[in-house]
N, C-alpha and C positions, 0 to 999 in steps of 0.2 A: 475504434477505441474512443471512449467518452472522456470528457474532462473530469477533474476531481473536485468540482465546486459543490457546495451545499445546495440542497433543494430547499429553497427558502421562498414561501409563497408571497406574491405581491398583493397586499391587501390594504384596504383603508384602515383597518384596525391598527396596523403598524404605524400609519401616519398619525392616528389619534394618540397612541402611546408615546410616540416620538415628541409630539407637540407638548404633551404634559410634562415630560421629563426634561426637555431641553429648552423650551421657550415659555416657561411658566409665567414670566413677567411681561410677555408681550400683551398688548392691549386690544380689546375688541369694543368698539363704540357703535351704538345703535340709536338711530333717531326713532322715538316711539310715536304712537298715534297722536299724542298731544304735543308733539314737536320737541319734548324734552329729550335729553341724551342719557342713555343708560351705558355705563362703563363697567367692564369687568376684565379679568385677566384670562390668559390661556389656562392657567391653573384652574380657575372657576369653570371655564368651558370644558376642560378635560373631565373634571369631577362630575359635572352635570350631564355630560354626554354619556359617561359610564353609568350614571344613575338612571338615565333613560333606558339604556340597554338592559340593565338589571331589572327594572320595572317591567319592561316588555317581556323579558324572559319569564319572570314570575307570573305574568298575566297569561301566559300560554302561547305567546308568539313562537312559532317554530321556524327552523331554518328554511328559507325560501319564501316565507309568507310576505305579503305586501302590506306596508303601512303607508297610508296616504297623508299628504300634508297640503293644507290650504292656507298658505301663509305668505306674507310679504318678506322682503329681505330684512333679516334681523338676527339677533343672537340666538333666539330659540330655534329658528329655522336651521341655523348652523349646527346646533346640538342634534337636530334630527338628521342632518346630513351624515353625521358620524355615529350617533347613538343607535339609530335603527340598524345600520349594517353591523354594529358591534354586537347586536343581539342575534345576528345571523339572518336578519330579514332584509328586504329590499325597500329602500326609500322610493316612494312614488309621489313625485311632485305634481300637484294639480294646478292647471293654468286658470287662475281666478278670473281671467278676462273672457273665458268661454261662456257660452249660453248654458243655462241650467240643464237643458236637455242633453247637451254634450257632456257636461260634468257628470250627470247621472249615468250616462252610457259608459264613460271611462272608468268610473269607480267600480261599476258592476263588472265590466269586462276584465279589469285588473284583479277583481276579487279581493279588494282591500279588506282586511279584517278589522283594522283600527284606522281611525282618522284623527289627525291632530290639526286644530283650526285656530287661527288668530281670533281673538274676541271681536275685533272690528269686522270680521268676515262671517260672523254667525248669521247675519241677515241673508247673506248669499247662500250659506248652507241651508237655511230654512226653505229656499226656493226649490230644492231638490231632495230634501231630507227624506221625504216619504217614499222616494223611488229608489233608494239605495239599500243594499244589504250589508251593513257593517255591524260588527259586534259591539264596539265601544267608540265613543267620540270624546276626545280630550280637548278642552279649550284652554288656550294659553292667554292668560289675562283674567278679566272678569268672566267667570264661567257661567253664571246665571243658572239655568236649569240643567246644564251639562256638567260632566265630570271635569274637575280641575287638573290641568297639566301639572301645575306646581305640586298639588297634593299627591298626584300619581308618582312623581319622581322623588318626593320627600321621604317615602318609605324605604328607600334604598339605604343599605348600611355600608357601602363602599367595598364590601368583600365581593368583588365581581371580576370574573375573567372573561375577556371578549370571546365570543363564540369561535370555535375552531373551524373557520371557513377555509375552503380552498380558493386559490386565486381565480379559478374559472366560475366560482359561485356567483349568483346574481347579487348585485349591490344596489342598483338603482333602476328605476323605470321611468321613462318619459314617453309621452304620446306626441306624435307629430301635430303640428298646427296647420296642416295642409288645408287648402281652400275647397277641395272636392272630396267627396266620399267620407266614410267614417274615419276618425282619428285612429292611427295605428301605433301600437306600443313598441318601443325599442328598449330591450332589456340589457343593461350594461353589466359587465363582470367587474369584480375587484381589479383584476389584472388590467383590463382596458382603461379604467379610470386612473390607476396608478401610472401606467405608461403615458397616458395623455397628460397627466400632471407634469411628469418629467419633460415632456416635449414642449409644453408652453412655458417652462422655466428657462429654456435655452436662450442664449443671448440673441440669436437671430429670429426668435419668435416674440414672446411677450417679455422675456427677461425678468420674470418675477423672482424676487429674492428676499432674504430676511431684512434687507435695508429698506424695502418698500413699505409705504402705507397704501393699502389697496382698498378702493371704494367700488364694489360691484354695483353698478346701476342696472346692468342687465338683470332681468328677473331670475331669482333662484328657482322659480317654478318653470323655467323654460330652458331645455337643453343644458342642464347642470350649471346654469349661469356661466356657460362657455368653459366650464372646468375650473374657473378661477378660485372658488372657495376651497376646493381640494388642493390646488397648487399652493395657495397662500398658507394654508395650515401646514402643509409639508415643509414650507420654508420658515414658518413662524413669523410671517409678516404681520404687522399691525393691520387690523381690518376695521373698516368704517362702513356701516350699513345705513343707507338713507331711508329705509322703510318704504312707506307709500308716498313720501314727499319728494317728488322728482321735478318740481318746478325749477326752472333754471336758477333763480335767485337763491333758493334753498340749497341746491346742489353746490353752487359756487361758494356760498357761505360755509358749508360743511368742508368743502375741499380746502378752503383757505384756513379755517380755524384748526383743522386736524392735519394740515400740511400733507395732503394727499399727493402721492407721486404716480399712481397708476389707477386708471379707471376704465370702464367700458360700457357702451350702450349702443343702441341703434341710431342711424343718422338723424331721425327726427328729434331725438333728445339733444344731440350736439348742435343741430341747427338752432334750436331755441337757446342753448347756452351761448353760442357764438353771437347771436343777436343781442343778448344781454351784455356780453363783453364789449361789443361794438358801441353800444349806447353809453356804457359807463365803465371804461377800461380801468379806471383808478379805484373803483369801489372795492374790488377784491384783490388781495395781495396773494397771488398764487406763486408757488415755487415751481421749480422744474417739474414738468408733468408730461406723461405720455398716456394716450387714450386709445383704446381699441374700438374701432367702428366696424360693426358687422350687422348681419340681418338683411341688408341690401347694400349695394355698392355706394360708397360716399362719393359725391361729385367732387371734382377737382377744386371747385370754388370753396367748398367747405373745408377741405384739407388745407388750402392756402390761407383761409381766414383764421383757422385755429393755429396754424404755424406762425402767423403774424402776432398772435398773442403768446407765443412761446410754448405752445402745446404741440407735441409731436404725435402724429397719427400713425397707428399701426393698423394695417388693413389685412385681416384674415378672411377666410371663407370656409364654410362647412355647413352641415345639416344636422338635424337631430340624430340621423343615422350614423353620423361620423363623430359623435361624442362631445363636441361637434367640430373641433378645429382640424381641418385637413390641409390647408395651405396658408402661408403667410408671405406677405410681400416685403422684401428687404433687398437693398442693392448689393450686388456682388463686389468683390474686392477691386476688380478692374474698372468698376463704374465710379470710383471715387472722384474722378475728374468731371463728372457730370455737373451741369449747372443746377442751380436751385430749381429752376422751372422744369428741367428734365427729370430731376428726382421727384418732384411733385407729381408729374405725369406718370412716372413709374409706380408711385404709391396707389394710383387709382386701379391698378391691376390687382388681381387676387393672388398673384405671386407663385411661389414655388411650393411643391408638396413638402410637408414636414417629413423628418426622418422616419422611415418605416412605412410611410404612406406611398403607395405606388399609384400612378396616374396614367391613363391612356385616353385617347380621344377617338371615338368610333363613329363612323357613318355607315350607311347601308353597304357601301363599297369596301368596308374594312377600316383599318387604322389610318387616321388622317395624318398628314405630315405636320411637323412642328415648324411651320413657316410664317406664323403670325397672321395668316389670311384664311386658311381653311377652317370652316366652322363645322363642328360636330359635337356630339354629346360626350361629356367627360365621365369616365368610369373610374372607380377607385377600389382598392383593396388594401388591407392593413390590419394591425392588431387591435385597433379601436374602431373598426368599421363593422357595422352590423352585418350578420350573415343571413338574417331573416327577421320577420316581425314576430312579436309576442302573440302566442295563442291564435295564430291564423295561418292558413295556407293560401290566403288570397295574396294578390300583388306579387305573385312569383315572377312576373315579368320584370320586376325591379332588380333581379339578379340574373346575370348571364349564365349560360350553361357551364362556363369555365370559372364561375365564382366571383365575378366582378360586380360591384354595386353600381347600378345605373342611376345617376343622380337626377337626370332630367334637365340638367343645365347644358346649354349650347355654348361652347367656348372656342377661342383660338389659343394656340400655344406657340410662342415664338421660339427661335432656335436656341435661346438661352434657357428655355424651360418655364418662362413666365406665362401663367395662364391669365386670360382675360375673359370674363363672362360676357357673352354676346346677349344672351337672353335665356329664359326658360323656354323649353321646346314649344309650349303653348302660347308664348308671348311674342315670338318672332313674327314679323310682318313680311309676307311674301307679296310683292307688288310688281306686276309685269315680269315675273320670272326672277326678280332680284330680291335678296333678303335685306331687310332693314332691321337694325338692332334698336328696339325701343329704349333700352338702357342707355345707349350712347346719346340719343336725342334728349332723353329726360335729364341726364347729367349736364348736358350743355345748356339746356333751358334754365336749370337751377342756378347756373352761373350768371344769369342776367340779374342785375341789382333789383329789378322789380318783382322777381319771381321767388316765392317762398317754397313752392313744391309743384311738381309736374308729373303727370302720368301720360304715357303715349300708348295708344291701343290700336289694334287693327280693326277696321270697319269695312264691311263688304262694299265693293265699288263695281259699277256696271262694266267698266272698261278694263281696269287693272287688277281685278280679283279682290285685292285689298289695298287700302291706303291708310296711312297713319293719321289719327286724330289726336290732338294734344288737349288734355284737360288740365287747366292751370289754376293754381291758387296764388294770388298776388300778395306781396308784403303789405302790411297795414298802411293805408294812405297812398300806395303806389298806383300808377296808371301806365298802361302800355297797350298798344294795339297788336292785333294779329300780324299785320304786315311788318311792324317793327320787330317782332320776335322772329318772324320768318327771315328778315334781312339779317338779324343778329346771328342766327344759325348759319346762314350762308357765308357771311363776311367774316365773322369772328371764329367760327369753328369749321369752316370749309366743307359743310355738307353739300352734296350735289343736289340739284333741283329735285330729282326723283326721291331723295331721302327726306325732304322737308314735309312736315305735316300739311295736309291740304286745308285743314281748318283748325281753329282753336276755340275751346269752350272755357269760359272763365267762371269758376265756382268758388264758394266760400271755404270748402274743405273737401278732402278726398277720403274715400273709405280705406280703412286699414284692417289687417288681420289683428288678432289678439297680441301678436308679438311685434307690431309696428310696421309690417310689410304692406306695400300697396296691394289692395284687394282688386286686382284687375278683372277678375271674373265678374264682379258686381258692375264695374264700369262697362265691360263688354255687353252685359245684359241691358244696362241702362241706355246705351247708345247704339244698340243693334240696328235700329231703324233710322239712323242718322241720315239726313238729306244733305248731300254734298252741295256746296254753293255752285250756282250756275254762272256761266260767263268767265270762270277762271281758267287759265291755260293749265290743263292737267296732263299735257304730253310729257312723257318720260325721256 
């Protein structure tokens, strides 16, 4: 016997109509290319998103077509987030930090029919324009030789009904920013994005609500900006978009003037922000604020420093294939008695799976125990986890025969269910038969006051198969020796002798992927022929 509930599809179109009807007076603020601020209401956003949907439908966009966007975080990009699905099409966000060759490949692989581009990104578009097959290009802002986005939507008359989509229809498309092989597309359904929005509004995840002023610093062109724009619109939160201006002083100025209560970005952004706060803590009058740090694990020192400035850190984990939030770290009720130091250490873990996300940890021998020690690959399944890649039968080994997604992340899980990333499978260091987590060593190194950033990689060793090499960026004006850092790791963080890097390289900067992650493949290539120092005791 079935229940008697209505069959009501979970779609982004419902969130758009809800926002226009209930939160018409909520504000959306965007920093433009010239640093001025653009302000308008949810009523404006609702009308213009519907106008975009109507214009796309009149122009021949069909259900399931892809419309690409090459845009910074701003009000027009938000209109695309909802206006494109309102026409029944799929929003395809293009990562503007990718090489022109990759962008051309992605546009053609996705078969984007239309492309919407910020005017400041037209020079980037020109680098691959002659290699893509799109029917129309709309430019937001000064259009020049291209068709104007504003004129395109101006012809709408308001008499528009959102496309009658099903909840399992495609709503958005993102391509992975992996460091090897061709980028792979992840095609999200309306249902997945709506359920993900509910999940990150829960009190034990991001707790996004109507009372918040939300500033998404994470790019809207990467992994749905972690789902935050969808969730904020669902709640009617005030939205503040920094555009392309993510220098720490400008972010702090915007957060203070607009009274931001929630934000999110990768660790490198918050490291720069906290350095600015340390230098001039009285310059910016911030209110109570919580920030999401994801993309790579934040070191405990960063969490502690932000906390000292009254900023609470939320640490989630996920991938493009998981929409992206799969786990979030928060203390359980019985942990309320933990000291501040213990809570900070807990926050460095990736945490507990979100409701409806199932997690298992698998080794070649089968499912690993949740003992906080056993390291194996974490695998996931759930309603916003991808079941396959878009338009390809490759990479089928990313899913198990029984339907679990293989993340490629090696983790431990303790008896309480808290997951902790040990490494990517390709980044673990196996030395003398023992595994060394490069992530643990990196996070400890960044805790040293002289260290701004660090990467630890495996380099071939004649005796121990592999040994860790640390590549370090120092803070401006700081000085520290390799032996001082080695002693710091041993004495302050209790690393065993065999876990310590055998050598340190000091550089001015580290390579990163387009989304801010350390590009260790490049480092491994650069230091593949590294000559280990002679005369040092390398016994394990």
